[in-house]
C-alpha positions as CSV (number, residue, x, y, z in Angstrom):
1,M,-56.9,28.2,253.6
2,D,-58.3,30.5,256.4
3,R,-55.7,32.9,257.8
4,K,-55.6,33.2,261.5
5,P,-56.3,36.8,262.5
6,V,-54.4,37.0,265.8
7,L,-50.7,36.6,266.4
8,V,-49.8,35.8,270.1
9,L,-46.2,36.7,270.5
10,V,-43.9,36.2,273.5
11,G,-40.2,36.4,274.1
12,S,-39.7,33.1,275.8
13,E,-41.3,29.6,275.8
14,S,-41.7,30.0,279.5
15,D,-44.3,32.7,278.8
16,R,-46.7,30.3,277.2
17,E,-48.5,29.6,280.5
18,R,-48.7,33.3,281.3
19,V,-50.6,34.0,278.1
20,A,-52.7,30.9,278.1
21,A,-55.8,32.7,279.3
22,A,-55.7,35.0,276.3
23,C,-55.4,31.9,274.0
24,K,-58.4,30.3,275.8
25,V,-60.6,33.4,275.2
26,L,-59.7,33.4,271.6
27,E,-60.4,29.7,271.3
28,D,-63.8,30.0,273.1
29,A,-64.7,32.9,270.7
30,G,-63.7,30.8,267.7
31,V,-60.9,33.2,266.8
32,G,-57.9,31.6,265.2
33,Y,-54.4,32.5,266.4
34,D,-50.8,31.6,266.0
35,F,-48.5,31.4,269.0
36,V,-44.9,32.4,268.3
37,V,-41.8,32.8,270.5
38,S,-39.4,35.4,269.4
39,S,-37.5,37.7,271.7
40,A,-36.9,41.4,270.9
41,H,-33.4,41.0,272.4
42,R,-32.3,37.4,271.6
43,N,-33.9,37.2,268.2
44,A,-34.1,40.8,267.1
45,E,-33.9,40.2,263.3
46,Q,-36.5,37.4,263.4
47,T,-38.8,39.5,265.6
48,A,-38.5,42.5,263.2
49,R,-39.3,40.2,260.3
50,I,-42.4,38.8,262.1
51,A,-43.6,42.3,262.8
52,R,-43.0,43.7,259.3
53,D,-44.7,40.7,257.7
54,A,-47.6,40.4,260.1
55,R,-50.2,42.1,257.8
56,K,-48.9,40.2,254.7
57,N,-49.3,37.0,256.7
58,G,-53.0,37.7,257.3
59,Y,-52.9,38.9,260.9
60,K,-55.3,41.6,262.0
61,L,-53.8,42.3,265.4
62,I,-51.0,41.2,267.7
63,I,-51.0,40.3,271.4
64,A,-47.4,40.7,272.7
65,G,-46.7,39.5,276.1
66,A,-43.5,40.7,277.8
67,G,-41.9,41.0,281.3
68,L,-38.9,42.7,282.7
69,A,-37.6,45.1,280.0
70,A,-40.9,44.6,278.1
71,A,-39.4,45.6,274.8
72,L,-41.4,43.2,272.7
73,P,-44.7,45.1,272.3
74,G,-43.0,48.4,271.5
75,A,-40.5,46.9,269.1
76,V,-43.3,45.2,267.3
77,A,-45.5,48.3,267.2
78,A,-42.7,50.3,265.7
79,L,-42.5,47.9,262.8
80,T,-46.2,47.3,261.9
81,D,-49.3,49.3,261.4
82,L,-51.5,46.6,263.0
83,P,-52.9,47.1,266.4
84,V,-50.7,45.7,269.2
85,I,-52.0,44.7,272.6
86,G,-49.3,44.8,275.2
87,L,-49.6,42.2,278.0
88,P,-47.2,43.0,280.9
89,L,-46.3,39.7,282.5
90,D,-46.0,39.2,286.3
91,V,-42.3,38.2,286.4
92,G,-39.1,39.5,288.0
93,P,-38.4,41.3,291.2
94,L,-41.0,44.0,290.5
95,R,-43.7,41.5,289.6
96,G,-44.5,43.2,286.3
97,V,-44.7,46.8,287.3
98,D,-41.6,47.5,285.3
99,A,-43.2,45.8,282.3
100,L,-46.4,47.8,282.7
101,Y,-44.5,51.1,282.7
102,G,-42.3,50.0,279.8
103,I,-45.4,49.1,277.7
104,A,-47.8,51.9,278.7
105,Q,-45.2,54.7,278.4
106,L,-44.1,54.2,274.8
107,P,-43.3,57.4,272.9
108,P,-45.8,59.1,270.6
109,G,-46.1,57.4,267.2
110,C,-45.7,53.9,268.7
111,P,-49.2,53.1,270.1
112,V,-49.8,49.9,272.1
113,A,-53.0,49.1,273.9
114,T,-52.1,47.9,277.4
115,V,-53.9,45.7,279.8
116,G,-53.1,45.1,283.4
117,I,-50.2,43.1,284.8
118,G,-50.9,39.4,284.2
119,M,-54.3,40.1,282.7
120,A,-54.1,37.7,279.8
121,K,-57.8,37.1,279.8
122,N,-58.4,40.8,279.2
123,A,-55.9,40.8,276.4
124,G,-57.9,38.1,274.7
125,L,-61.2,39.8,275.3
126,L,-59.9,43.1,274.0
127,A,-58.6,41.3,270.8
128,V,-62.0,39.7,270.3
129,R,-63.8,43.1,270.7
130,M,-61.4,44.8,268.4
131,L,-61.9,42.2,265.7
132,N,-65.7,42.5,266.1
133,A,-65.6,46.3,265.9
C-alpha cells in the first residue's frame, strides 16, 4: 500500500472549497494526499494526535489551512518535525489578514512556511517542490 505523502488539514468542513486549489495542484502532479478536518480549538486532542502521528502515518509534509485565529498551523508545527505549510484563509471581518499574521509570526522553534492569503494554489505548488527537493 502506497502511503500518501501530504496531509491537507483544515479546521472546518467549510474550508474544503478554500483549499481545493492546493488539492488540484497535488492531483495534477500525481501527489497523493489525505484531506482531514480537525480543529485546533474544537478537536484539540484529536488534532494533537494527528500531528504527533503524522510521520508514523507516512506523511512527508502538512498543508494546514486556517482562518480567523489561525491556530491550526502553529499547533500542528509544535507537535511534529515535519514541514508545515500554513495557508491563511480569506475569511472573517479582516479577510485573512489576522490569519496571515497569526501564521507568519509564530515564535522561534515553531517554523511554518506561509503562503499568501487565500493562495491555496501556491501551497500546493510549494508542497510539490518541497517533495521534489
